C-alpha positions in Angstrom: -17.2 -18.7 -10.9 -15.2 -15.6 -9.0 -11.6 -16.0 -8.1 -10.8 -13.6 -5.5 -7.5 -11.8 -4.9 -7.2 -12.3 -1.3 -3.5 -12.5 0.1 0.3 -11.2 -0.9 2.9 -11.7 0.3 5.8 -8.5 0.5 8.9 -9.4 1.3 10.6 -7.7 4.5 13.2 -7.3 6.2 12.1 -6.3 9.8 9.0 -7.7 11.0 7.6 -5.4 13.3 9.1 -2.3 11.6 7.3 -3.3 8.4 4.1 -4.6 10.7 4.4 -0.6 12.4 4.6 0.8 9.5 1.6 -0.9 7.6 -0.6 -0.6 10.5 0.4 2.7 12.5 1.5 4.8 9.0 -0.7 3.0 6.6 -3.6 1.9 8.8 -4.0 -1.4 7.8 -5.6 -3.9 10.8 -3.9 -6.5 12.0 -6.0 -9.5 11.2 -3.4 -11.5 13.0 0.4 -11.8 14.4 1.6 -15.5 14.8 4.5 -17.5 15.8 5.4 -21.0 15.0 8.2 -21.6 17.4 11.2 -19.8 17.5 12.4 -19.1 13.6 8.6 -18.5 11.8 6.5 -15.4 12.5 3.3 -14.7 9.9 1.5 -11.1 10.5 -1.8 -10.6 8.2 -3.1 -6.6 7.4 -5.7 -6.0 5.6 -6.3 -2.3 4.4 -9.6 -0.5 5.3 -11.9 -1.4 3.0 -9.8 -4.1 1.3 -11.3 -7.9 0.8 -7.6 -8.5 -0.5 -4.8 -8.7 2.6 -1.2 -8.5 2.5 1.1 -10.5 4.8 4.5 -10.5 5.9 6.8 -12.6 7.9 9.3 -14.9 7.6 10.1 -18.5 5.1 6.7 -17.2 3.0 8.8 -16.5 -0.1 11.6 -16.4 -2.3 11.4 -12.7 -3.1 13.9 -10.2 -1.8 12.6 -7.1 0.4 11.5 -4.3 -1.3 11.4 -6.5 -5.1 7.6 -6.0 -5.0 7.0 -3.0 -6.6 3.9 -1.5 -8.0 1.4 -2.6 -5.8 -2.3 -0.1 -6.0 -4.3 1.1 -3.2 -7.7 2.5 -5.1 -9.5 6.1 -2.5 -12.1 8.0 -3.8 -10.6 11.6 -2.2 -6.7 11.0 -3.3 -6.3 14.8 -1.0 -7.3 13.4 1.6 -4.9 9.8 1.6 -2.6 12.1 0.4 -2.9 14.3 3.9 -3.4 11.1 6.3 0.0 9.8 5.3 1.8 12.9 5.6 0.1 13.3 9.2 0.7 9.6 9.9 4.8 10.0 9.3 5.0 8.5 5.7 7.5 9.5 2.9 4.6 10.2 0.4 5.7 12.0 -3.2 3.4 14.5 -4.5 -0.1 14.6 -6.2 0.3 13.6 -9.7 -1.8 13.4 -13.2 -1.3 10.7 -15.4 -2.0 11.4 -18.8 -0.8 11.0 -22.8 2.2 12.7 -22.3 3.6 11.2 -18.7 3.1 12.3 -15.2 3.0 15.7 -13.7 2.3 17.5 -11.1 -1.8 17.7 -10.4 -3.3 21.4 -10.0 -6.3 22.5 -8.0 -8.6 22.6 -11.1 -7.3 18.4 -12.0 -9.9 15.8 -12.2 -8.2 13.2 -10.2 -11.0 10.9 -11.0 -8.8 7.6 -12.7 -6.1 9.7 -13.3 -4.6 10.9 -9.9 -1.4 9.0 -8.1 0.2 9.4 -5.5 3.1 6.9 -4.4 5.3 5.7 -1.7 7.8 3.2 -0.7 7.6 0.6 2.6 11.0 0.9 4.9 12.6 -1.4 2.5 11.6 -0.1 -0.4 7.6 -2.0 -1.9 6.2 0.4 -4.2 3.1 1.5 -3.6 0.9 3.8 -6.1 -2.6 5.1 -4.2 -5.1 6.1 -7.3 -8.3 8.4 -6.7 -11.2 6.3 -8.5 -14.2 8.1 -6.9 -16.8 7.4 -10.3 -16.8 4.5 -12.3 -19.0 4.3 -15.3 
C-alpha cells in the first residue's frame, strides 16, 4: 500500500501576505482560494512539480504562526533556485554545504548533490530548507 503525503498546514497570521509570498516569491501554484462564510478561508498552493501541497487559512491548526520549522523542498539545481529566489525578492541565506563538521559556505568546487542547502523563512517565520538532489543512486 502506498502512503502519500498530500497536504501540510502552514500556520500564518495574514493569509493574503502569505499567499503573495508563496505564489509570487516562491512560484507556488494556487490550486484554490476558498471562502466559507465570513470567517473561514482556505488557500491551497503547490510547489512546481510537487505531489504535496501546503494549505494556509483560518481555523486549520492549533500551531502558532511561525512555529513550523524544517519544511524541505528539493531541486536539481540549487544555484539556479537560489538565484531565482533572490530575483523574486525572497530573503534567502547563502548556499551551504552540510558535512561531518556541520554547515559551511559553499565554494565553486563543491559537489552539491545531497549536501547543498539554502534556508529561508516565510513572513511569519516558518522555516524552510531547499536541498539539491540532482541524481539518486
